[in-house]
C-alpha positions as CSV (number, residue, x, y, z in Angstrom):
1,M,0.0,0.0,0.0
2,V,1.3,3.5,-0.9
3,F,0.7,6.4,1.3
4,E,1.1,10.0,0.1
5,E,3.1,12.2,2.4
6,T,1.0,15.1,3.8
7,P,2.8,18.4,3.1
8,T,4.0,20.4,6.1
9,D,5.1,23.9,6.5
10,S,8.4,25.1,8.0
11,K,7.0,24.6,11.5
12,G,6.0,21.0,10.8
13,Q,2.3,21.9,10.6
14,E,0.3,20.0,8.1
15,V,-0.8,22.1,5.2
16,E,-3.3,21.7,2.4
17,A,-1.8,20.4,-0.9
18,L,-1.6,23.2,-3.4
19,T,-3.7,22.6,-6.6
20,L,-3.4,24.6,-9.8
21,E,-6.8,26.3,-9.0
22,K,-5.7,27.2,-5.4
23,G,-2.4,28.5,-6.7
24,L,-4.1,30.7,-9.3
25,Q,-6.5,31.9,-6.6
26,N,-3.6,32.8,-4.3
27,L,-1.9,34.6,-7.1
28,E,-5.0,36.7,-7.7
29,I,-5.1,37.7,-4.1
30,I,-1.4,38.6,-4.1
31,V,-1.9,40.8,-7.2
32,K,-4.9,42.6,-5.6
33,T,-2.9,43.2,-2.4
34,L,0.2,44.5,-4.4
35,E,-2.1,47.0,-6.1
36,Q,-2.8,48.7,-2.8
37,K,-1.0,52.0,-2.5
38,D,-0.4,51.9,1.2
39,L,1.4,48.5,1.2
40,P,4.8,48.7,3.0
41,L,7.8,47.9,0.8
42,E,8.9,44.9,2.9
43,K,5.5,43.3,2.6
44,A,5.3,44.1,-1.1
45,L,8.6,42.4,-1.8
46,S,7.6,39.4,0.3
47,L,4.3,39.0,-1.7
48,F,6.1,39.5,-5.0
49,K,8.5,36.7,-4.1
50,E,5.6,34.5,-3.2
51,G,3.8,35.4,-6.4
52,V,6.9,34.5,-8.5
53,G,7.0,31.1,-6.8
54,L,3.3,30.5,-7.5
55,V,3.7,31.4,-11.2
56,Q,6.5,28.9,-11.4
57,Y,4.5,26.2,-9.7
58,C,1.4,26.8,-11.9
59,S,3.5,26.8,-15.0
60,N,5.1,23.5,-14.0
61,V,1.7,22.0,-13.3
62,L,0.4,23.1,-16.7
63,D,3.6,21.8,-18.5
64,L,3.1,18.4,-16.8
65,A,-0.5,18.2,-17.8
66,E,0.3,19.0,-21.4
67,K,2.9,16.2,-21.4
68,Q,0.4,13.7,-20.0
69,M,-2.4,14.5,-22.5
70,E,-3.0,12.1,-25.4
71,I,-5.2,12.3,-28.5
72,L,-7.1,9.4,-29.9
73,L,-6.6,9.5,-33.7
74,E,-7.8,7.3,-36.6
75,G,-4.8,5.9,-38.4
76,P,-4.5,5.3,-42.2
77,D,-5.6,1.7,-41.7
78,G,-8.8,2.8,-40.0
79,K,-7.7,1.7,-36.5
80,L,-7.7,4.0,-33.6
81,Q,-4.2,5.1,-32.3
82,I,-3.2,7.0,-29.2
83,R,-0.7,9.7,-29.8
84,P,0.8,12.4,-27.5
85,A,-0.9,15.7,-27.9
86,S,1.0,18.4,-29.6
87,F,0.1,22.0,-28.8
88,D,1.4,24.9,-30.9
89,M,2.0,27.9,-28.6
90,E,1.2,31.3,-30.1
91,G,3.4,34.1,-28.9
C-alpha cells in the first residue's frame, strides 16, 4: 500500500496540498494586495517573491498536464491510435 506524504510547512504543521486552482486563486489575491498604494515595501517584496513562486508552480503543473495528454486518432488503416498531444504555442 502506498501512502502519500502530507505536506508540512516550515514549523512541521500539516498544510493543504496546493492545486493549480488554489495556486491561481492565491496569485490573484497577491496581485490585488500588491495593487494597494499603502502597502509597506517589505510586505510588497515578500508578496512579490511568493507570487513568482506561485507562477513557477502553476507553469510546471500546466507543463506536466500537457505532457500527459494524449489524443485518440484514426490511423490510415482505420484503426484508432493513441498519440501524444502536440500544442502549438502562439506568442
